[in-house]
C-alpha positions as CSV (number, residue, x, y, z in Angstrom):
1,X,-0.1,0.1,0.0
2,X,1.0,3.6,-0.5
3,X,-0.4,7.1,0.5
4,X,-2.2,7.4,-2.8
5,X,-5.9,6.6,-2.5
6,X,-7.0,3.2,-3.5
7,X,-7.7,3.2,-7.2
8,X,-6.4,6.8,-7.7
9,X,-3.1,7.3,-9.6
10,X,-0.4,9.2,-7.8
11,X,0.2,11.1,-11.0
12,X,-2.2,12.5,-13.4
13,X,-2.4,15.1,-16.1
14,X,-5.7,17.1,-16.5
15,X,-7.1,18.0,-20.0
16,X,-5.8,21.6,-19.4
17,X,-2.3,20.3,-18.8
18,X,-2.3,20.6,-15.0
19,X,-0.4,17.8,-13.3
20,X,-1.6,16.6,-9.9
21,X,0.6,14.3,-7.7
22,X,0.4,12.5,-4.5
23,X,3.5,11.5,-2.7
24,X,3.4,7.6,-2.6
25,X,5.5,7.6,0.8
26,X,4.1,11.0,2.3
27,X,0.6,11.7,0.9
28,X,1.8,15.2,0.0
29,X,-0.4,16.8,-2.7
30,X,1.3,18.7,-5.3
31,X,0.2,20.6,-8.5
32,X,2.0,21.7,-11.5
33,X,0.4,24.5,-13.5
34,X,1.1,24.8,-17.3
35,X,3.4,27.6,-18.3
36,X,5.5,27.7,-15.2
37,X,8.1,25.1,-16.0
38,X,10.3,27.3,-18.2
39,X,11.3,29.8,-15.8
40,X,15.1,29.9,-14.9
41,X,16.0,27.6,-12.0
42,X,19.3,29.3,-11.1
43,X,19.0,31.7,-8.2
44,X,19.9,35.4,-8.8
45,X,23.0,36.4,-7.0
46,X,25.1,39.6,-6.3
47,X,27.5,40.7,-9.1
48,X,30.5,38.4,-8.9
49,X,33.4,39.7,-6.8
50,X,36.9,39.6,-8.1
51,X,39.2,37.5,-5.9
52,X,42.6,38.8,-4.7
53,X,45.5,36.6,-5.3
54,X,45.4,33.7,-2.8
55,X,42.0,34.6,-1.5
56,X,40.4,31.6,-2.9
57,X,41.6,29.3,-0.1
58,X,40.4,31.3,2.7
59,X,36.8,32.6,1.8
60,X,35.1,30.9,4.8
61,X,35.7,29.0,7.9
62,X,35.6,25.7,5.9
63,X,38.5,26.7,3.7
64,X,42.0,25.2,3.7
65,X,43.8,28.2,5.2
66,X,41.3,28.3,8.1
67,X,41.6,24.8,9.6
68,X,41.8,26.3,13.2
69,X,38.4,27.8,13.0
70,X,36.7,24.4,12.9
71,X,36.6,21.9,15.7
72,X,39.4,19.1,16.0
73,X,39.4,16.9,13.2
74,X,38.1,13.3,13.5
75,X,39.5,12.3,10.2
76,X,40.9,13.8,6.8
77,X,41.5,12.2,3.3
78,X,44.9,13.3,1.7
79,X,46.8,12.7,-1.6
80,X,46.0,11.2,-4.8
81,X,45.1,7.9,-3.1
82,X,42.9,9.6,-0.5
83,X,44.6,8.0,2.4
84,X,42.8,8.6,5.7
85,X,44.5,10.3,8.6
86,X,42.7,10.3,11.9
87,X,42.7,12.8,14.9
88,X,45.3,15.1,13.4
89,X,47.0,17.2,16.1
90,X,46.5,21.0,15.9
91,X,50.2,21.5,15.4
92,X,50.0,19.3,12.3
93,X,46.9,20.3,10.5
94,X,48.8,22.4,7.8
95,X,51.4,19.5,7.1
96,X,49.0,18.0,4.6
97,X,46.1,19.3,2.5
98,X,42.8,17.6,3.1
99,X,40.8,16.6,0.2
100,X,38.0,16.0,2.6
101,X,37.8,16.7,6.4
102,X,35.5,15.4,9.0
103,X,34.9,17.3,12.3
104,X,32.4,18.1,14.9
105,X,29.8,21.0,14.1
106,X,30.7,23.9,16.4
107,X,27.1,24.7,16.9
108,X,25.4,21.2,17.0
109,X,21.6,20.5,16.4
110,X,21.7,17.7,19.0
111,X,24.4,18.6,21.3
112,X,26.9,16.6,23.5
113,X,25.1,18.0,26.5
114,X,21.8,16.4,25.2
115,X,23.3,13.0,25.2
116,X,24.9,13.5,28.6
117,X,21.9,15.1,30.4
118,X,19.1,13.1,28.8
119,X,20.7,9.7,28.4
120,X,23.4,9.7,31.0
121,X,25.9,9.2,28.1
122,X,29.6,9.4,29.1
123,X,32.4,9.4,26.4
124,X,34.6,6.3,26.2
125,X,38.2,6.3,27.5
126,X,39.6,6.6,24.0
127,X,37.8,10.0,23.5
128,X,38.7,11.2,27.0
129,X,42.4,10.5,26.3
130,X,42.2,12.3,22.8
131,X,40.8,15.4,24.5
132,X,43.4,15.2,27.2
133,X,46.2,14.7,24.6
134,X,44.8,17.6,22.4
135,X,44.9,20.1,25.4
136,X,48.4,18.9,26.3
137,X,49.8,20.4,23.2
138,X,50.2,24.1,23.2
139,X,48.6,24.6,19.7
140,X,45.8,22.3,20.7
141,X,45.1,24.1,23.9
142,X,45.0,27.4,22.2
143,X,42.6,26.0,19.6
144,X,40.3,24.6,22.2
145,X,40.5,28.1,24.0
146,X,39.5,30.0,20.9
147,X,36.5,27.5,20.2
148,X,35.3,27.5,23.7
149,X,35.2,31.3,23.8
150,X,33.2,31.4,20.5
151,X,30.6,29.0,22.0
152,X,30.3,30.7,25.2
153,X,29.9,34.0,23.5
154,X,26.9,32.5,21.4
155,X,25.3,30.6,24.3
156,X,26.3,32.4,27.4
157,X,27.3,29.0,29.0
158,X,31.0,28.8,30.2
159,X,32.8,25.4,30.4
160,X,36.1,24.5,31.7
161,X,38.7,23.7,29.1
162,X,38.5,20.1,29.8
163,X,34.7,20.0,29.5
164,X,34.8,22.0,26.2
165,X,37.5,19.8,24.7
166,X,35.5,16.6,25.5
167,X,32.4,18.0,24.0
168,X,34.2,19.4,21.0
169,X,35.9,16.1,20.1
170,X,33.1,13.7,21.3
171,X,30.0,15.2,19.7
172,X,27.6,13.3,17.4
173,X,26.9,15.9,14.9
174,X,29.7,16.0,12.3
175,X,30.5,17.8,9.1
176,X,32.3,16.6,6.1
177,X,34.0,19.3,4.1
178,X,35.5,19.3,0.5
179,X,38.7,21.0,-0.1
180,X,37.7,23.7,-2.4
181,X,35.3,26.7,-2.0
182,X,35.9,27.7,-5.6
183,X,37.5,26.0,-8.5
184,X,41.3,26.0,-8.7
185,X,42.6,29.2,-10.3
186,X,39.1,31.0,-9.7
187,X,39.1,34.6,-10.7
188,X,35.6,35.5,-9.0
189,X,33.8,34.4,-6.0
190,X,30.9,32.8,-8.0
191,X,33.1,29.9,-9.5
192,X,31.8,27.7,-6.7
193,X,32.5,23.9,-6.3
194,X,29.3,22.0,-6.1
195,X,29.0,18.3,-6.0
196,X,28.6,18.2,-9.8
197,X,31.9,20.1,-10.2
198,X,33.9,17.3,-8.4
199,X,35.2,14.5,-10.7
200,X,33.4,11.3,-10.4
201,X,36.3,9.8,-8.5
202,X,36.3,12.9,-6.0
203,X,32.6,12.4,-5.6
204,X,32.9,8.8,-4.8
205,X,35.5,9.3,-2.2
206,X,33.3,12.0,-0.6
207,X,30.4,9.6,-0.7
208,X,32.3,6.6,0.8
209,X,33.9,8.8,3.4
210,X,30.3,9.9,4.5
211,X,29.1,6.3,4.7
212,X,32.1,5.3,6.8
213,X,31.5,8.3,9.1
214,X,27.7,7.4,9.4
215,X,28.7,4.0,10.7
216,X,31.3,5.5,13.1
217,X,28.8,7.9,14.6
218,X,26.2,5.1,15.0
219,X,28.8,2.9,16.9
220,X,30.0,5.8,19.0
221,X,26.6,7.0,20.3
222,X,24.8,3.9,21.6
223,X,21.6,5.9,22.5
224,X,21.1,7.0,18.8
225,X,18.2,5.5,17.0
226,X,19.2,7.0,13.6
227,X,21.8,9.2,12.0
228,X,20.4,11.8,9.7
229,X,22.7,12.5,6.7
230,X,22.0,15.5,4.4
231,X,23.7,18.2,2.3
232,X,22.4,21.8,1.9
233,X,23.9,23.6,-0.9
234,X,23.5,27.4,-1.1
235,X,21.7,29.6,1.3
236,X,18.1,29.1,0.1
237,X,18.5,25.4,0.9
238,X,19.7,26.1,4.4
239,X,23.5,26.3,4.0
240,X,25.6,28.5,6.2
241,X,28.5,28.7,3.7
242,X,28.9,28.5,0.0
243,X,31.3,25.6,0.6
244,X,30.5,22.0,-0.2
245,X,29.9,19.9,2.9
246,X,27.6,17.1,4.1
247,X,26.2,16.8,7.9
248,X,25.5,13.8,10.0
249,X,23.4,14.2,12.9
250,X,22.7,11.4,15.6
251,X,19.0,11.6,17.0
252,X,17.3,9.3,19.5
253,X,14.3,8.6,17.5
254,X,13.7,7.7,13.8
255,X,11.7,10.7,13.0
256,X,8.0,10.7,11.7
257,X,8.8,9.9,8.0
258,X,10.6,6.8,8.9
259,X,8.1,5.7,11.3
260,X,5.4,6.3,8.8
261,X,7.2,4.4,6.1
262,X,7.6,1.5,8.6
263,X,3.8,1.4,9.1
264,X,3.2,1.2,5.3
265,X,5.9,-1.6,5.1
266,X,3.9,-3.7,7.5
267,X,1.2,-3.8,4.8
268,X,3.5,-4.4,1.9
269,X,7.1,-5.4,2.4
270,X,7.9,-4.4,-1.3
271,X,6.5,-1.0,-0.8
272,X,9.4,0.8,-2.6
273,X,9.2,-1.7,-5.6
274,X,5.4,-1.3,-6.0
275,X,4.9,2.5,-5.1
276,X,8.1,4.0,-6.5
277,X,9.8,1.8,-9.0
278,X,7.0,0.2,-10.8
279,X,5.2,3.6,-10.9
280,X,8.5,5.2,-12.5
281,X,8.3,2.5,-15.1
282,X,4.6,2.8,-15.8
283,X,4.8,6.4,-16.1
284,X,8.1,6.7,-18.0
285,X,10.0,8.3,-15.2
286,X,13.2,6.4,-15.2
287,X,16.0,8.9,-15.7
288,X,19.2,6.7,-15.6
289,X,20.8,3.5,-14.3
290,X,24.0,1.6,-13.8
291,X,24.6,-1.9,-12.7
292,X,24.1,-1.0,-9.0
293,X,21.6,1.8,-8.8
294,X,18.6,3.5,-10.6
295,X,17.4,7.1,-10.7
296,X,13.9,8.2,-11.0
297,X,12.0,11.6,-11.4
298,X,10.3,11.8,-8.1
299,X,6.4,11.9,-7.7
300,X,4.7,14.1,-5.0
301,X,7.6,16.2,-3.8
302,X,7.3,19.9,-3.0
303,X,10.2,20.7,-5.1
304,X,11.5,19.0,-8.4
305,X,13.2,16.0,-7.0
306,X,15.3,13.0,-8.2
307,X,15.3,9.8,-6.4
308,X,18.4,7.5,-6.5
309,X,17.8,3.8,-5.2
310,X,20.4,1.4,-4.5
311,X,19.7,-2.0,-6.0
312,X,21.8,-3.8,-3.4
313,X,20.4,-6.3,-1.0
314,X,22.1,-4.3,1.8
315,X,19.9,-1.8,3.5
316,X,22.3,0.5,5.5
317,X,24.9,2.6,3.4
318,X,28.0,1.3,5.2
319,X,26.8,-2.3,4.7
320,X,27.1,-1.8,0.8
321,X,30.2,-2.9,-0.9
322,X,32.6,-0.4,-2.3
323,X,31.4,-1.1,-5.8
324,X,27.7,-0.7,-4.6
325,X,28.5,2.7,-2.9
326,X,30.3,3.8,-6.1
327,X,27.2,2.9,-8.2
328,X,24.9,5.1,-6.0
329,X,27.6,7.8,-5.9
330,X,27.9,7.9,-9.7
331,X,24.3,8.5,-10.3
332,X,23.9,11.1,-7.6
333,X,27.1,13.0,-9.0
334,X,25.5,12.7,-12.5
335,X,22.3,14.4,-11.4
336,X,24.2,17.1,-9.4
337,X,26.3,17.8,-12.5
338,X,22.8,18.2,-14.4
339,X,21.6,20.6,-11.6
340,X,24.4,22.9,-12.0
341,X,26.3,25.1,-9.6
342,X,23.9,28.0,-8.8
343,X,20.7,25.9,-8.1
344,X,20.1,25.6,-4.3
345,X,19.6,21.9,-3.5
346,X,19.0,19.5,-0.6
347,X,20.6,15.9,-0.9
348,X,18.8,13.6,1.7
349,X,20.0,10.1,2.6
350,X,17.2,7.5,3.6
351,X,17.8,4.1,4.8
352,X,16.6,1.4,7.1
353,X,17.2,2.2,10.7
354,X,19.1,-0.4,12.6
355,X,16.8,-3.0,14.1
356,X,13.9,-2.1,11.9
357,X,11.3,-4.9,11.6
358,X,11.1,-4.5,7.8
359,X,13.9,-3.9,5.2
360,X,14.2,-0.5,3.5
361,X,16.4,0.4,0.7
362,X,19.1,3.1,0.8
363,X,17.9,5.9,-1.3
364,X,19.1,9.5,-2.0
365,X,16.6,12.3,-2.8
366,X,18.0,15.4,-4.6
367,X,15.7,18.4,-4.4
368,X,15.9,21.5,-6.3
369,X,14.9,24.4,-3.9
370,X,13.8,26.7,-6.7
371,X,10.6,28.1,-5.2
372,X,9.2,29.2,-1.8
373,X,5.8,27.7,-0.5
374,X,3.7,30.6,0.5
375,X,0.1,31.5,1.5
376,X,-1.6,29.3,-1.1
377,X,0.4,26.3,0.2
378,X,-0.2,27.2,3.9
379,X,-4.0,27.6,3.4
380,X,-4.6,24.5,1.3
381,X,-1.5,22.2,2.1
382,X,-1.4,21.7,-1.8
383,X,2.0,22.5,-2.9
384,X,2.8,24.2,-6.3
385,X,5.9,22.6,-7.9
386,X,6.8,24.5,-11.2
387,X,8.4,21.4,-12.9
388,X,6.4,18.1,-13.2
389,X,8.0,14.8,-13.1
390,X,7.9,14.2,-16.9
391,X,9.5,17.6,-17.6
392,X,12.1,17.0,-15.0
393,X,12.9,13.5,-16.7
394,X,13.1,15.1,-20.1
395,X,15.5,17.8,-19.0
396,X,17.8,15.4,-17.1
397,X,17.9,12.8,-20.0
398,X,18.9,15.6,-22.5
399,X,21.6,16.9,-20.1
400,X,22.9,13.6,-19.2
401,X,23.3,12.6,-22.8
402,X,25.3,15.7,-23.5
403,X,27.5,15.5,-20.3
404,X,28.2,11.8,-21.2
405,X,29.6,12.8,-24.5
406,X,31.6,15.6,-22.8
407,X,33.1,13.0,-20.4
408,X,31.8,14.9,-17.3
409,X,30.0,11.9,-15.6
410,X,31.1,8.3,-14.8
411,X,31.2,5.6,-17.4
412,X,28.7,2.9,-17.3
413,X,25.5,5.0,-16.9
414,X,22.5,4.1,-19.1
415,X,20.4,7.1,-19.8
416,X,16.6,7.3,-20.4
417,X,15.3,4.8,-22.7
418,X,18.7,2.9,-22.7
419,X,17.6,1.7,-19.3
420,X,16.5,-1.9,-19.1
421,X,13.5,-3.4,-17.3
422,X,15.6,-5.2,-14.7
423,X,17.3,-1.7,-13.8
424,X,14.1,-0.8,-11.9
425,X,14.1,-4.2,-9.8
426,X,15.0,-3.3,-6.3
427,X,16.5,-6.2,-4.3
428,X,16.4,-4.6,-0.8
429,X,13.8,-7.2,0.4
430,X,15.3,-10.2,-1.3
C-alpha cells in the first residue's frame, strides 16, 4: 500500500495540462500548473566579486587556510590515493592538504550535552584520552580556548577547557567538508565547487567517506536510533557557507517519516518496488541507471526531485560493498552535474534504521529548492511545484546525454530509454 488513495493514480495530467501528484510515501499533494516550468532555475546572486591573489583558499571557515576555525578533526583524506588520517593534532593540521575533512559541528543540532543530560552518556576512554592529549599540546590548547570562547559568546554558558575539549571532540553531529570553496584558479567568487563540479572519483571518495562516518557515529553513540545525513547547498537550501559539505546528526528517534514508512511497510514489504519503482516504469520516469543503482524523477515532492535507489540487498549505506556505494555515488554525482552550480539543493539520505522490523532500501533524494511555499500552500496544504516529473525527466535525460559525450559523468551510466526493465528491480527485500 502507499499514501495514494485506492484506485487513484499518484500522478495524473488533466485536460488543461495541470499535473496533480500524491507522494506515494508521504501523501503530499502537489500541483504543477502549465506554463510555469520554463522559468530559470538558477538563483539570482550579487554581481561576482573579483578575488585577490590567494584569497580563494580562505573565503570561509571551511577553507583550507582556516583549519583552526573548525573543531578538532576526526579524520581527513589526503593525497592522490585519498589516504585517511585520523585525529590530526592542531600542530600538524597544515602539514597536509585535506581533500575532505570530518569534524564536529561547532553549533550542534543535537549537542553533546543533550546526550549527557538526557541519556546519561559518558564518553569512552579513547575519546577522553584524545581530548586530554589535544589539550596537552600548546597549539591544541590554544585551539580549544578559541573555540570555547566562541561557543560561550553564542550560548552564554561557560565550560572548563577540559569539558569544552571533551564536547568538541566527542559530539555526534559531524560535518564533512570538501577542499575547494571555488575552483582552482578561480578569478571571481561565483566559481563555486558544487557536488557536480567534483570528478566522479572525487565524489565517490566523498560519498564513501560519508558512509564510513555514518557507521562510526552510530557505533560511538549507543543511544542514537538514527543518524540523519544530508547536504544543503546554497543559502536558500539552508547552507551557512557556500562551501561544499555534508552533515551527519545522531538523533534518539527515527523521525516521523521513517516511522510512517515502517507502518506502510507492514502492509507491503515491497512498498518501494510497488509504489516507487513500478510507478516510475509505468509513467516513463526512469532517468538513468547503472549496474548497482537507478534514478527516477520523483512523484509528490514539494520541489522538483530526483530519487536514486540502490539496487543492493544491503539496507544500510555502510553495509554496501565499495562497488555498490560507487554505483549510487555515480548517479547522484551525474544528477548534481545536471543541476548545476547555482541551483540551491538538498541531498537527503534515507535508509533502514538499525533493528527495523522490515527492510528498507538506501535511497538519495536530490531536491531543487527553486520556489518558496507561500500563502496558497499554507491555506490548502497543496504545494505548487513548477516542474512536473515528466518535464524533469526530459531535462535530465537531455543533459545527461550531453554530459556523457563531454566525459563529465562516470562511465557505465545508461540514460533514459537505454535503461533496461531489470534496472528498476529493487533487491532490498530479497
